[in-house]
Backbone and ligand atoms as CSV (ligand in chain L), in Angstrom:
chain,resi,resn,atom,element,x,y,z
A,1,MET,N,N,68.831,92.595,-109.417
A,1,MET,CA,C,69.388,93.525,-110.445
A,1,MET,C,C,70.400,92.986,-111.240
A,2,ILE,N,N,70.550,93.088,-112.588
A,2,ILE,CA,C,71.534,92.624,-113.313
A,2,ILE,C,C,72.433,93.699,-113.791
A,3,MET,N,N,73.769,93.564,-113.422
A,3,MET,CA,C,74.874,94.697,-113.737
A,3,MET,C,C,75.393,94.320,-115.076
A,4,GLU,N,N,75.409,95.264,-116.040
A,4,GLU,CA,C,76.176,94.989,-117.295
A,4,GLU,C,C,77.195,96.117,-117.517
A,5,TYR,N,N,78.089,95.705,-118.110
A,5,TYR,CA,C,79.219,96.707,-118.242
A,5,TYR,C,C,79.596,96.891,-119.762
A,6,LYS,N,N,79.792,98.234,-120.037
A,6,LYS,CA,C,80.233,98.343,-121.485
A,6,LYS,C,C,81.465,99.491,-121.461
A,7,VAL,N,N,82.225,99.431,-122.469
A,7,VAL,CA,C,83.210,100.390,-122.602
A,7,VAL,C,C,82.650,101.721,-123.115
A,8,ALA,N,N,82.736,102.813,-122.426
A,8,ALA,CA,C,82.184,104.041,-122.880
A,8,ALA,C,C,83.181,105.012,-123.330
A,9,GLU,N,N,83.226,106.183,-123.062
A,9,GLU,CA,C,83.987,107.166,-123.637
A,9,GLU,C,C,85.483,106.941,-123.803
A,10,VAL,N,N,86.209,107.405,-124.625
A,10,VAL,CA,C,87.725,107.393,-124.728
A,10,VAL,C,C,88.180,108.275,-123.704
A,11,LEU,N,N,89.103,107.898,-122.731
A,11,LEU,CA,C,89.705,108.812,-121.896
A,11,LEU,C,C,91.086,109.314,-122.452
A,12,ILE,N,N,91.745,108.419,-122.954
A,12,ILE,CA,C,93.044,108.738,-123.579
A,12,ILE,C,C,93.145,108.142,-124.932
A,13,PRO,N,N,93.125,108.784,-125.992
A,13,PRO,CA,C,93.105,108.203,-127.339
A,13,PRO,C,C,94.418,107.690,-127.616
A,14,GLU,N,N,94.488,106.780,-128.613
A,14,GLU,CA,C,95.645,106.141,-129.012
A,14,GLU,C,C,96.811,107.067,-129.446
A,15,ASN,N,N,96.530,108.085,-130.119
A,15,ASN,CA,C,97.680,109.068,-130.520
A,15,ASN,C,C,98.343,109.656,-129.380
A,16,GLU,N,N,97.509,110.095,-128.376
A,16,GLU,CA,C,98.172,110.693,-127.217
A,16,GLU,C,C,98.876,109.707,-126.377
A,17,ILE,N,N,98.526,108.420,-126.323
A,17,ILE,CA,C,99.336,107.407,-125.703
A,17,ILE,C,C,100.585,107.329,-126.411
A,18,ALA,N,N,100.569,107.074,-127.768
A,18,ALA,CA,C,101.813,107.072,-128.502
A,18,ALA,C,C,102.806,108.065,-128.233
A,19,LYS,N,N,102.375,109.459,-128.141
A,19,LYS,CA,C,103.137,110.512,-128.055
A,19,LYS,C,C,103.750,110.499,-126.654
A,20,ARG,N,N,103.069,110.152,-125.636
A,20,ARG,CA,C,103.563,110.121,-124.281
A,20,ARG,C,C,104.589,109.048,-124.129
A,21,VAL,N,N,104.391,107.859,-124.703
A,21,VAL,CA,C,105.290,106.663,-124.713
A,21,VAL,C,C,106.662,107.086,-125.281
A,22,ARG,N,N,106.637,107.811,-126.366
A,22,ARG,CA,C,107.839,108.337,-127.012
A,22,ARG,C,C,108.552,109.094,-126.138
A,23,GLU,N,N,107.887,110.136,-125.558
A,23,GLU,CA,C,108.550,110.973,-124.556
A,23,GLU,C,C,109.134,110.320,-123.474
A,24,ILE,N,N,108.464,109.280,-122.749
A,24,ILE,CA,C,109.059,108.568,-121.698
A,24,ILE,C,C,110.219,107.772,-122.191
A,25,GLY,N,N,110.124,107.193,-123.345
A,25,GLY,CA,C,111.241,106.428,-123.948
A,25,GLY,C,C,112.479,107.112,-124.057
A,26,GLU,N,N,112.342,108.417,-124.567
A,26,GLU,CA,C,113.411,109.291,-124.775
A,26,GLU,C,C,114.085,109.606,-123.385
A,27,LYS,N,N,113.228,109.900,-122.348
A,27,LYS,CA,C,113.726,110.302,-121.160
A,27,LYS,C,C,114.624,109.142,-120.482
A,28,ILE,N,N,113.996,107.909,-120.617
A,28,ILE,CA,C,114.701,106.833,-120.116
A,28,ILE,C,C,115.976,106.658,-120.879
A,29,GLY,N,N,116.041,106.935,-122.168
A,29,GLY,CA,C,117.165,106.773,-123.082
A,29,GLY,C,C,118.257,107.788,-122.473
A,30,LYS,N,N,117.911,108.918,-122.007
A,30,LYS,CA,C,119.024,109.954,-121.532
A,30,LYS,C,C,119.381,109.425,-120.230
A,31,ASP,N,N,118.488,109.025,-119.393
A,31,ASP,CA,C,118.803,108.615,-117.928
A,31,ASP,C,C,119.722,107.327,-117.879
A,32,TYR,N,N,119.651,106.626,-118.925
A,32,TYR,CA,C,120.330,105.272,-118.742
A,32,TYR,C,C,121.351,104.907,-119.989
A,33,ALA,N,N,121.612,106.076,-120.584
A,33,ALA,CA,C,122.520,106.045,-121.788
A,33,ALA,C,C,123.854,105.245,-121.453
A,34,GLY,N,N,124.156,104.296,-122.195
A,34,GLY,CA,C,125.439,103.689,-122.064
A,34,GLY,C,C,125.408,102.566,-120.963
A,35,LYS,N,N,124.149,102.332,-120.426
A,35,LYS,CA,C,124.044,101.444,-119.232
A,35,LYS,C,C,123.071,100.197,-119.525
A,36,ASP,N,N,123.233,99.238,-118.594
A,36,ASP,CA,C,122.334,98.169,-118.807
A,36,ASP,C,C,121.023,98.458,-117.981
A,37,LEU,N,N,119.918,97.979,-118.539
A,37,LEU,CA,C,118.558,98.198,-117.862
A,37,LEU,C,C,117.743,96.936,-118.025
A,38,VAL,N,N,117.308,96.462,-116.903
A,38,VAL,CA,C,116.371,95.239,-116.916
A,38,VAL,C,C,115.027,95.942,-116.769
A,39,VAL,N,N,114.118,95.776,-117.707
A,39,VAL,CA,C,112.755,96.347,-117.719
A,39,VAL,C,C,111.862,95.078,-117.316
A,40,VAL,N,N,111.365,95.317,-116.152
A,40,VAL,CA,C,110.389,94.233,-115.584
A,40,VAL,C,C,108.936,94.697,-115.790
A,41,GLY,N,N,108.317,93.782,-116.692
A,41,GLY,CA,C,106.873,94.061,-116.795
A,41,GLY,C,C,106.043,93.237,-115.883
A,42,ILE,N,N,104.973,93.928,-115.311
A,42,ILE,CA,C,104.048,93.178,-114.504
A,42,ILE,C,C,102.876,92.730,-115.388
A,43,LEU,N,N,102.828,91.316,-115.437
A,43,LEU,CA,C,101.810,90.697,-116.249
A,43,LEU,C,C,100.516,90.813,-115.566
A,44,LYS,N,N,99.346,90.852,-116.390
A,44,LYS,CA,C,99.355,90.974,-117.741
A,44,LYS,C,C,99.158,92.426,-118.282
A,45,GLY,N,N,98.719,93.237,-117.316
A,45,GLY,CA,C,98.211,94.558,-117.724
A,45,GLY,C,C,99.266,95.445,-118.380
A,46,ALA,N,N,100.558,95.321,-118.030
A,46,ALA,CA,C,101.581,96.147,-118.546
A,46,ALA,C,C,102.240,95.769,-119.955
A,47,VAL,N,N,101.837,94.697,-120.346
A,47,VAL,CA,C,102.435,94.153,-121.571
A,47,VAL,C,C,102.312,94.917,-122.813
A,48,VAL,N,N,101.153,95.504,-123.028
A,48,VAL,CA,C,100.894,96.476,-124.134
A,48,VAL,C,C,101.922,97.662,-124.032
A,49,PHE,N,N,101.745,98.313,-122.995
A,49,PHE,CA,C,102.465,99.477,-122.586
A,49,PHE,C,C,104.053,99.163,-122.773
A,50,MET,N,N,104.385,98.066,-122.166
A,50,MET,CA,C,105.857,97.789,-122.190
A,50,MET,C,C,106.316,97.560,-123.591
A,51,SER,N,N,105.493,96.806,-124.354
A,51,SER,CA,C,106.024,96.503,-125.770
A,51,SER,C,C,106.268,97.727,-126.512
A,52,ASP,N,N,105.407,98.847,-126.296
A,52,ASP,CA,C,105.637,100.020,-127.064
A,52,ASP,C,C,106.735,100.808,-126.417
A,53,LEU,N,N,106.761,100.802,-125.036
A,53,LEU,CA,C,107.751,101.598,-124.434
A,53,LEU,C,C,109.223,101.102,-124.626
A,54,VAL,N,N,109.473,99.863,-124.644
A,54,VAL,CA,C,110.869,99.379,-124.984
A,54,VAL,C,C,111.371,99.733,-126.339
A,55,ARG,N,N,110.406,99.819,-127.358
A,55,ARG,CA,C,110.804,100.184,-128.652
A,55,ARG,C,C,110.945,101.810,-128.706
A,56,ALA,N,N,110.541,102.437,-127.675
A,56,ALA,CA,C,110.820,103.876,-127.774
A,56,ALA,C,C,112.098,104.250,-127.002
A,57,ILE,N,N,112.836,103.216,-126.387
A,57,ILE,CA,C,114.046,103.421,-125.651
A,57,ILE,C,C,115.025,103.265,-126.678
A,58,PRO,N,N,115.933,104.260,-126.765
A,58,PRO,CA,C,117.014,104.182,-127.876
A,58,PRO,C,C,118.013,103.071,-127.631
A,59,GLU,N,N,118.696,102.723,-128.752
A,59,GLU,CA,C,119.630,101.471,-128.604
A,59,GLU,C,C,120.829,101.851,-127.839
A,60,THR,N,N,121.137,103.096,-127.384
A,60,THR,CA,C,122.295,103.477,-126.436
A,60,THR,C,C,122.031,102.727,-125.008
A,61,VAL,N,N,120.835,102.380,-124.715
A,61,VAL,CA,C,120.599,101.598,-123.587
A,61,VAL,C,C,120.511,100.142,-123.943
A,62,ASN,N,N,121.347,99.378,-123.061
A,62,ASN,CA,C,121.278,97.872,-123.242
A,62,ASN,C,C,120.051,97.258,-122.452
A,63,VAL,N,N,119.123,97.170,-123.119
A,63,VAL,CA,C,117.752,96.722,-122.591
A,63,VAL,C,C,117.533,95.193,-122.539
A,64,SER,N,N,117.202,94.607,-121.377
A,64,SER,CA,C,116.655,93.259,-121.357
A,64,SER,C,C,115.442,93.255,-120.764
A,65,LEU,N,N,114.732,92.200,-120.976
A,65,LEU,CA,C,113.229,92.053,-120.511
A,65,LEU,C,C,113.011,91.010,-119.584
A,66,ASP,N,N,112.298,91.154,-118.468
A,66,ASP,CA,C,111.803,90.097,-117.582
A,66,ASP,C,C,110.416,90.363,-117.131
A,67,PHE,N,N,109.725,89.512,-116.614
A,67,PHE,CA,C,108.300,89.703,-116.258
A,67,PHE,C,C,107.998,88.967,-114.788
A,68,MET,N,N,107.089,89.659,-114.214
A,68,MET,CA,C,106.524,89.242,-113.014
A,68,MET,C,C,104.991,89.203,-113.083
A,69,ALA,N,N,104.327,88.151,-112.434
A,69,ALA,CA,C,102.790,88.242,-112.542
A,69,ALA,C,C,102.438,88.177,-111.025
A,70,VAL,N,N,101.510,89.091,-110.598
A,70,VAL,CA,C,100.847,89.131,-109.379
A,70,VAL,C,C,99.509,88.993,-109.374
A,71,SER,N,N,98.870,88.455,-108.365
A,71,SER,CA,C,97.350,88.340,-108.478
A,71,SER,C,C,96.816,89.756,-108.134
A,72,SER,N,N,95.669,89.895,-108.875
A,72,SER,CA,C,95.197,91.325,-108.736
A,72,SER,C,C,93.685,91.220,-108.403
A,73,TYR,N,N,92.931,91.990,-109.136
A,73,TYR,CA,C,91.496,92.161,-108.730
A,73,TYR,C,C,90.558,90.971,-109.017
A,74,GLY,N,N,90.870,90.005,-109.815
A,74,GLY,CA,C,89.966,88.972,-110.233
A,74,GLY,C,C,88.839,89.690,-111.153
A,75,ASP,N,N,87.593,89.412,-110.918
A,75,ASP,CA,C,86.642,89.932,-111.652
A,75,ASP,C,C,85.934,91.043,-111.038
A,76,SER,N,N,86.558,91.609,-109.990
A,76,SER,CA,C,85.914,92.802,-109.311
A,76,SER,C,C,86.666,94.090,-109.586
A,77,THR,N,N,85.930,95.175,-109.377
A,77,THR,CA,C,86.638,96.491,-109.575
A,77,THR,C,C,87.195,97.018,-108.301
A,78,LYS,N,N,87.045,96.280,-107.145
A,78,LYS,CA,C,87.506,96.758,-105.925
A,78,LYS,C,C,88.752,96.123,-105.565
A,79,THR,N,N,89.850,96.887,-104.977
A,79,THR,CA,C,91.007,96.356,-104.513
A,79,THR,C,C,90.871,95.368,-103.374
A,80,SER,N,N,91.657,94.266,-103.407
A,80,SER,CA,C,91.699,93.396,-102.325
A,80,SER,C,C,92.746,93.691,-101.296
A,81,GLY,N,N,93.742,94.329,-101.751
A,81,GLY,CA,C,95.018,94.599,-100.989
A,81,GLY,C,C,95.897,93.354,-100.895
A,82,ILE,N,N,95.382,92.249,-101.422
A,82,ILE,CA,C,96.287,91.170,-101.260
A,82,ILE,C,C,97.156,90.862,-102.665
A,83,VAL,N,N,98.456,90.807,-102.330
A,83,VAL,CA,C,99.302,90.628,-103.518
A,83,VAL,C,C,100.050,89.372,-103.386
A,84,ARG,N,N,100.011,88.547,-104.376
A,84,ARG,CA,C,100.542,87.184,-104.459
A,84,ARG,C,C,101.340,87.044,-105.768
A,85,ILE,N,N,102.681,86.627,-105.585
A,85,ILE,CA,C,103.433,86.379,-106.737
A,85,ILE,C,C,103.022,85.111,-107.446
A,86,VAL,N,N,102.650,85.280,-108.672
A,86,VAL,CA,C,102.138,84.146,-109.480
A,86,VAL,C,C,103.323,83.637,-110.409
A,87,LYS,N,N,104.066,84.572,-110.826
A,87,LYS,CA,C,105.249,84.313,-111.724
A,87,LYS,C,C,106.464,85.163,-111.215
A,88,ASP,N,N,107.444,84.499,-110.938
A,88,ASP,CA,C,108.706,85.364,-110.453
A,88,ASP,C,C,109.695,85.479,-111.710
A,89,LEU,N,N,110.613,86.448,-111.381
A,89,LEU,CA,C,111.593,86.752,-112.486
A,89,LEU,C,C,112.260,85.503,-112.886
A,90,ASP,N,N,112.789,85.509,-114.268
A,90,ASP,CA,C,113.563,84.303,-114.667
A,90,ASP,C,C,115.077,84.393,-114.248
A,91,SER,N,N,115.669,85.826,-114.011
A,91,SER,CA,C,116.887,86.036,-113.884
A,91,SER,C,C,117.254,86.819,-112.693
A,92,SER,N,N,118.388,86.680,-112.167
A,92,SER,CA,C,118.829,87.417,-111.010
A,92,SER,C,C,118.902,88.975,-111.418
A,93,VAL,N,N,118.506,89.863,-110.502
A,93,VAL,CA,C,118.762,91.270,-110.827
A,93,VAL,C,C,119.789,91.965,-109.952
A,94,LYS,N,N,120.411,91.110,-109.186
A,94,LYS,CA,C,121.580,91.635,-108.247
A,94,LYS,C,C,122.510,92.618,-109.043
A,95,ASP,N,N,122.725,93.694,-108.248
A,95,ASP,CA,C,123.625,94.894,-108.953
A,95,ASP,C,C,123.137,95.392,-110.354
A,96,LYS,N,N,121.999,95.048,-110.721
A,96,LYS,CA,C,121.377,95.587,-112.119
A,96,LYS,C,C,120.614,96.880,-111.888
A,97,ASN,N,N,120.375,97.599,-112.952
A,97,ASN,CA,C,119.384,98.758,-112.963
A,97,ASN,C,C,118.074,98.075,-113.348
A,98,VAL,N,N,117.114,98.213,-112.434
A,98,VAL,CA,C,115.862,97.640,-112.629
A,98,VAL,C,C,114.756,98.798,-112.907
A,99,LEU,N,N,113.970,98.508,-114.019
A,99,LEU,CA,C,112.766,99.452,-114.163
A,99,LEU,C,C,111.623,98.559,-114.090
A,100,ILE,N,N,110.740,98.835,-113.065
A,100,ILE,CA,C,109.517,98.139,-113.006
A,100,ILE,C,C,108.372,98.851,-113.771
A,101,VAL,N,N,107.705,98.071,-114.639
A,101,VAL,CA,C,106.813,98.678,-115.590
A,101,VAL,C,C,105.315,98.191,-115.297
A,102,GLU,N,N,104.478,99.152,-114.825
A,102,GLU,CA,C,103.018,98.849,-114.314
A,102,GLU,C,C,102.177,99.499,-115.269
A,103,ASP,N,N,100.982,99.010,-115.372
A,103,ASP,CA,C,99.894,99.582,-116.246
A,103,ASP,C,C,99.269,100.859,-115.504
A,104,ILE,N,N,99.008,100.595,-114.101
A,104,ILE,CA,C,98.291,101.569,-113.381
A,104,ILE,C,C,98.607,101.515,-111.975
A,105,VAL,N,N,98.759,102.683,-111.352
A,105,VAL,CA,C,98.872,102.768,-109.872
A,105,VAL,C,C,97.600,103.219,-109.248
A,106,ASP,N,N,96.989,102.507,-108.395
A,106,ASP,CA,C,95.716,102.887,-107.729
A,106,ASP,C,C,95.842,103.101,-106.205
A,107,THR,N,N,95.690,102.134,-105.396
A,107,THR,CA,C,95.963,102.425,-103.980
A,107,THR,C,C,97.595,102.425,-103.757
A,108,GLY,N,N,98.311,101.855,-104.679
A,108,GLY,CA,C,99.765,101.828,-104.453
A,108,GLY,C,C,100.282,100.521,-103.838
A,109,LEU,N,N,99.338,99.734,-103.296
A,109,LEU,CA,C,99.676,98.554,-102.504
A,109,LEU,C,C,100.476,97.562,-103.369
A,110,THR,N,N,99.978,97.356,-104.579
A,110,THR,CA,C,100.908,96.371,-105.529
A,110,THR,C,C,102.284,96.803,-105.705
A,111,LEU,N,N,102.190,98.137,-106.127
A,111,LEU,CA,C,103.695,98.501,-106.497
A,111,LEU,C,C,104.640,98.679,-105.207
A,112,SER,N,N,104.112,99.098,-104.123
A,112,SER,CA,C,105.049,99.252,-102.913
A,112,SER,C,C,105.371,97.868,-102.469
A,113,TYR,N,N,104.613,96.834,-102.629
A,113,TYR,CA,C,104.928,95.425,-102.336
A,113,TYR,C,C,106.055,95.024,-103.312
A,114,LEU,N,N,105.876,95.240,-104.531
A,114,LEU,CA,C,106.769,94.811,-105.510
A,114,LEU,C,C,108.149,95.512,-105.379
A,115,VAL,N,N,108.139,96.760,-104.965
A,115,VAL,CA,C,109.447,97.520,-104.894
A,115,VAL,C,C,110.213,96.925,-103.654
A,116,LYS,N,N,109.358,96.757,-102.592
A,116,LYS,CA,C,110.116,96.032,-101.454
A,116,LYS,C,C,110.668,94.673,-101.693
A,117,LEU,N,N,110.003,93.948,-102.405
A,117,LEU,CA,C,110.406,92.623,-102.847
A,117,LEU,C,C,111.674,92.691,-103.708
A,118,MET,N,N,111.534,93.608,-104.678
A,118,MET,CA,C,112.694,93.792,-105.573
A,118,MET,C,C,113.869,94.273,-104.787
A,119,HIS,N,N,113.834,95.100,-103.784
A,119,HIS,CA,C,114.948,95.664,-102.926
A,119,HIS,C,C,115.627,94.386,-102.320
A,120,GLU,N,N,114.851,93.426,-101.885
A,120,GLU,CA,C,115.497,92.319,-101.136
A,120,GLU,C,C,116.352,91.468,-102.161
A,121,ARG,N,N,116.240,91.675,-103.426
A,121,ARG,CA,C,117.125,90.974,-104.533
A,121,ARG,C,C,118.270,91.777,-104.858
A,122,GLN,N,N,118.537,92.900,-104.098
A,122,GLN,CA,C,119.706,93.803,-104.161
A,122,GLN,C,C,120.041,94.207,-105.535
A,123,PRO,N,N,119.205,94.875,-106.238
A,123,PRO,CA,C,119.678,95.321,-107.535
A,123,PRO,C,C,120.297,96.619,-107.372
A,124,GLY,N,N,121.144,97.102,-108.287
A,124,GLY,CA,C,121.968,98.324,-108.279
A,124,GLY,C,C,120.958,99.481,-108.013
A,125,THR,N,N,120.000,99.698,-108.801
A,125,THR,CA,C,118.935,100.787,-108.807
A,125,THR,C,C,117.617,100.199,-109.067
A,126,ILE,N,N,116.649,100.828,-108.522
A,126,ILE,CA,C,115.181,100.471,-108.833
A,126,ILE,C,C,114.449,101.765,-109.125
A,127,ARG,N,N,113.736,101.801,-110.258
A,127,ARG,CA,C,112.949,102.808,-110.700
A,127,ARG,C,C,111.553,102.243,-111.125
A,128,VAL,N,N,110.491,103.125,-111.064
A,128,VAL,CA,C,109.205,102.657,-111.391
A,128,VAL,C,C,108.603,103.458,-112.621
A,129,CYS,N,N,108.009,102.868,-113.556
A,129,CYS,CA,C,107.288,103.493,-114.721
A,129,CYS,C,C,105.870,102.978,-114.763
A,130,ALA,N,N,104.989,103.982,-114.708
A,130,ALA,CA,C,103.506,103.443,-114.715
A,130,ALA,C,C,102.802,104.264,-115.789
A,131,LEU,N,N,101.886,103.613,-116.670
A,131,LEU,CA,C,101.254,104.498,-117.718
A,131,LEU,C,C,100.222,105.459,-116.956
A,132,LEU,N,N,99.489,104.905,-116.162
A,132,LEU,CA,C,98.356,105.653,-115.480
A,132,LEU,C,C,98.522,105.731,-114.022
A,133,ASP,N,N,98.026,106.788,-113.479
A,133,ASP,CA,C,98.037,107.078,-112.079
A,133,ASP,C,C,96.776,107.625,-111.552
A,134,LYS,N,N,96.042,106.918,-110.478
A,134,LYS,CA,C,94.887,107.527,-109.920
A,134,LYS,C,C,95.387,107.992,-108.612
A,135,GLU,N,N,95.979,109.152,-108.502
A,135,GLU,CA,C,96.490,109.720,-107.301
A,135,GLU,C,C,95.578,109.844,-106.039
A,136,GLU,N,N,94.450,110.158,-106.413
A,136,GLU,CA,C,93.457,110.395,-105.296
A,136,GLU,C,C,93.097,109.137,-104.518
A,137,ARG,N,N,93.307,108.086,-105.076
A,137,ARG,CA,C,93.049,106.672,-104.539
A,137,ARG,C,C,94.199,106.081,-103.607
A,138,ARG,N,N,95.259,106.845,-103.657
A,138,ARG,CA,C,96.501,106.322,-103.004
A,138,ARG,C,C,96.387,106.037,-101.431
A,139,LYS,N,N,96.711,104.866,-100.977
A,139,LYS,CA,C,96.656,104.391,-99.641
A,139,LYS,C,C,98.196,104.357,-99.128
A,140,VAL,N,N,99.114,103.928,-99.933
A,140,VAL,CA,C,100.648,103.807,-99.577
A,140,VAL,C,C,101.360,104.594,-100.550
A,141,SER,N,N,102.351,105.370,-100.129
A,141,SER,CA,C,103.082,106.206,-101.052
A,141,SER,C,C,104.188,105.438,-101.891
A,142,VAL,N,N,104.163,105.639,-103.234
A,142,VAL,CA,C,105.196,104.954,-104.108
A,142,VAL,C,C,105.711,106.051,-105.025
A,143,HIS,N,N,106.922,106.040,-105.178
A,143,HIS,CA,C,107.504,107.130,-106.079
A,143,HIS,C,C,107.588,106.552,-107.518
A,144,VAL,N,N,106.786,107.153,-108.490
A,144,VAL,CA,C,106.724,106.871,-109.764
A,144,VAL,C,C,107.523,107.861,-110.574
A,145,GLU,N,N,108.823,107.362,-111.030
A,145,GLU,CA,C,109.685,108.211,-111.707
A,145,GLU,C,C,109.336,108.630,-113.116
A,146,TYR,N,N,108.743,107.635,-113.798
A,146,TYR,CA,C,108.232,107.810,-115.061
A,146,TYR,C,C,106.700,107.547,-115.234
A,147,LYS,N,N,105.871,108.577,-115.277
A,147,LYS,CA,C,104.357,108.496,-115.308
A,147,LYS,C,C,103.787,108.997,-116.572
A,148,GLY,N,N,102.997,108.097,-117.234
A,148,GLY,CA,C,102.251,108.570,-118.466
A,148,GLY,C,C,101.174,109.614,-118.135
A,149,PHE,N,N,100.116,109.294,-117.382
A,149,PHE,CA,C,98.995,110.117,-117.274
A,149,PHE,C,C,98.440,110.038,-115.925
A,150,SER,N,N,98.145,111.156,-115.317
A,150,SER,CA,C,97.202,111.078,-114.053
A,150,SER,C,C,95.814,111.124,-114.444
A,151,ILE,N,N,95.026,110.153,-113.941
A,151,ILE,CA,C,93.596,109.938,-114.325
A,151,ILE,C,C,92.729,110.097,-113.036
A,152,PRO,N,N,91.401,110.395,-113.425
A,152,PRO,CA,C,90.444,110.463,-112.311
A,152,PRO,C,C,90.024,109.152,-111.747
A,153,ASP,N,N,89.332,109.051,-110.643
A,153,ASP,CA,C,89.092,107.818,-110.043
A,153,ASP,C,C,87.935,107.087,-110.718
A,154,LYS,N,N,88.218,106.630,-111.888
A,154,LYS,CA,C,87.218,105.889,-112.742
A,154,LYS,C,C,87.915,104.492,-113.121
A,155,PHE,N,N,87.162,103.433,-113.344
A,155,PHE,CA,C,87.687,102.291,-113.682
A,155,PHE,C,C,87.921,102.180,-115.294
A,156,VAL,N,N,89.145,101.990,-115.584
A,156,VAL,CA,C,89.479,102.062,-117.146
A,156,VAL,C,C,89.948,100.742,-117.704
A,157,VAL,N,N,89.667,100.547,-118.976
A,157,VAL,CA,C,90.233,99.456,-119.692
A,157,VAL,C,C,90.854,99.930,-120.992
A,158,GLY,N,N,91.493,98.806,-121.705
A,158,GLY,CA,C,92.050,99.125,-122.918
A,158,GLY,C,C,93.527,99.390,-122.721
A,159,TYR,N,N,94.378,99.238,-123.870
A,159,TYR,CA,C,95.773,99.322,-123.978
A,159,TYR,C,C,96.383,98.557,-122.906
A,160,GLY,N,N,95.927,97.232,-122.801
A,160,GLY,CA,C,96.472,96.322,-121.740
A,160,GLY,C,C,95.701,96.131,-120.602
A,161,LEU,N,N,94.922,97.189,-120.188
A,161,LEU,CA,C,94.033,96.978,-118.981
A,161,LEU,C,C,92.760,96.209,-119.244
A,162,ASP,N,N,92.280,95.392,-118.361
A,162,ASP,CA,C,91.139,94.553,-118.560
A,162,ASP,C,C,89.983,94.906,-117.625
A,163,TYR,N,N,88.748,94.203,-117.883
A,163,TYR,CA,C,87.809,94.096,-116.963
A,163,TYR,C,C,87.420,92.666,-117.073
A,164,ALA,N,N,87.615,91.804,-116.007
A,164,ALA,CA,C,87.294,90.279,-116.182
A,164,ALA,C,C,87.848,89.703,-117.422
A,165,GLY,N,N,89.060,90.096,-117.623
A,165,GLY,CA,C,89.851,89.456,-118.797
A,165,GLY,C,C,89.600,90.095,-120.192
A,166,ARG,N,N,88.666,91.037,-120.299
A,166,ARG,CA,C,88.321,91.569,-121.563
A,166,ARG,C,C,88.920,93.012,-121.714
A,167,TRP,N,N,88.938,93.363,-123.022
A,167,TRP,CA,C,89.186,94.752,-123.467
A,167,TRP,C,C,90.718,95.118,-123.411
A,168,ARG,N,N,91.593,94.178,-123.251
A,168,ARG,CA,C,93.047,94.582,-123.127
A,168,ARG,C,C,93.373,94.975,-124.581
A,169,ASN,N,N,92.751,94.510,-125.621
A,169,ASN,CA,C,93.191,94.799,-127.018
A,169,ASN,C,C,92.755,96.167,-127.468
A,170,LEU,N,N,91.961,96.859,-126.790
A,170,LEU,CA,C,91.605,98.288,-127.309
A,170,LEU,C,C,92.827,99.214,-127.408
A,171,PRO,N,N,92.959,99.777,-128.459
A,171,PRO,CA,C,94.216,100.600,-128.628
A,171,PRO,C,C,94.183,101.913,-127.817
A,172,SER,N,N,92.914,102.310,-127.428
A,172,SER,CA,C,92.874,103.590,-126.398
A,172,SER,C,C,92.438,103.143,-125.080
A,173,VAL,N,N,92.540,104.056,-124.068
A,173,VAL,CA,C,92.074,103.820,-122.773
A,173,VAL,C,C,90.709,104.300,-122.589
A,174,HIS,N,N,89.787,103.451,-122.203
A,174,HIS,CA,C,88.365,103.821,-122.074
A,174,HIS,C,C,87.887,103.712,-120.675
A,175,ILE,N,N,86.810,104.532,-120.341
A,175,ILE,CA,C,86.255,104.345,-119.052
A,175,ILE,C,C,85.115,103.245,-119.114
A,176,VAL,N,N,85.036,102.443,-118.124
A,176,VAL,CA,C,83.959,101.309,-118.075
A,176,VAL,C,C,82.690,102.027,-117.493
A,177,GLU,N,N,81.508,101.814,-118.113
A,177,GLU,CA,C,80.317,102.222,-117.743
A,177,GLU,C,C,79.451,101.139,-117.251
A,178,VAL,N,N,78.856,101.240,-116.083
A,178,VAL,CA,C,77.956,100.189,-115.376
A,178,VAL,C,C,76.441,100.503,-115.811
A,179,LEU,N,N,75.883,99.434,-116.374
A,179,LEU,CA,C,74.509,99.543,-116.768
A,179,LEU,C,C,73.630,98.716,-115.799
A,180,GLU,N,N,72.824,99.277,-115.059
A,180,GLU,CA,C,71.955,98.644,-114.152
A,180,GLU,C,C,70.509,98.222,-114.956
A,181,GLN,N,N,70.137,97.021,-114.866
A,181,GLN,CA,C,68.890,96.683,-115.595
A,181,GLN,C,C,67.848,96.205,-114.665
L,1,5GP,P1,P,96.819,98.940,-106.514
L,1,5GP,O1,O,97.574,97.899,-105.782
L,1,5GP,O2,O,97.781,100.260,-106.780
L,1,5GP,O3,O,95.641,99.463,-105.901
L,1,5GP,O4,O,96.263,98.455,-107.956
L,1,5GP,C1,C,97.081,98.139,-108.881
L,1,5GP,C2,C,96.441,97.212,-109.874
L,1,5GP,O5,O,95.020,97.245,-109.893
L,1,5GP,C3,C,96.781,97.508,-111.225
L,1,5GP,O6,O,97.992,96.839,-111.744
L,1,5GP,C4,C,95.606,96.889,-111.992
L,1,5GP,O7,O,95.761,95.549,-112.286
L,1,5GP,C5,C,94.472,97.129,-111.072
L,1,5GP,N1,N,93.801,98.362,-111.364
L,1,5GP,C6,C,93.668,99.444,-110.525
L,1,5GP,N2,N,92.740,100.398,-111.189
L,1,5GP,C7,C,92.300,99.834,-112.351
L,1,5GP,C8,C,91.473,100.383,-113.380
L,1,5GP,O8,O,90.922,101.418,-113.372
L,1,5GP,N3,N,91.371,99.452,-114.465
L,1,5GP,C9,C,91.899,98.117,-114.436
L,1,5GP,N4,N,91.672,97.419,-115.587
L,1,5GP,N5,N,92.702,97.759,-113.480
L,1,5GP,C10,C,92.880,98.478,-112.415
């Protein structure tokens, strides 16, 4: 049997994402007004969200950017539970306010590992921001302070999220449909 995949219905359209990103940016602006904030994007999925998000944070917050890359699903839609640091931060976050930005929280394994790892670097504060949350799939609890949307247990792509490296460039979030031939 040959499995083919295609992007199907739009789950969250571009304009709804933009509205929610503005709201989260304003909230972050209030919470960190007059403070420094290191926004740590988790490559590659969070890049599109992060680039919109940081521009929605007002200039009253002194924002700097850093990135981490962790190994994730490869070409499969199943979680492996294995998290490996592929790229680490460029600068020390000791005593700094850190905001980890993720594309999606699924089982929570990736984020809980990253939060634990970040704690070891002794930042002043750590918070998490995720665009999407598949709450019903959670295996370990993680506190997400800034959340975009809760979504059902479907594999999604677009707005930075990929399937086998594809579809990150779609402006909306779509559900992936499996076609069996
Ligand atoms: P977790 O460790 O929470 O199970 O998985 C988090 C990571 O799995 C995300 O950063 C993302 O890379 C990947 N992931 C989970 N669900 C989806 C999904 O529906 N679509 C895509 N493209 N990636 C997902």
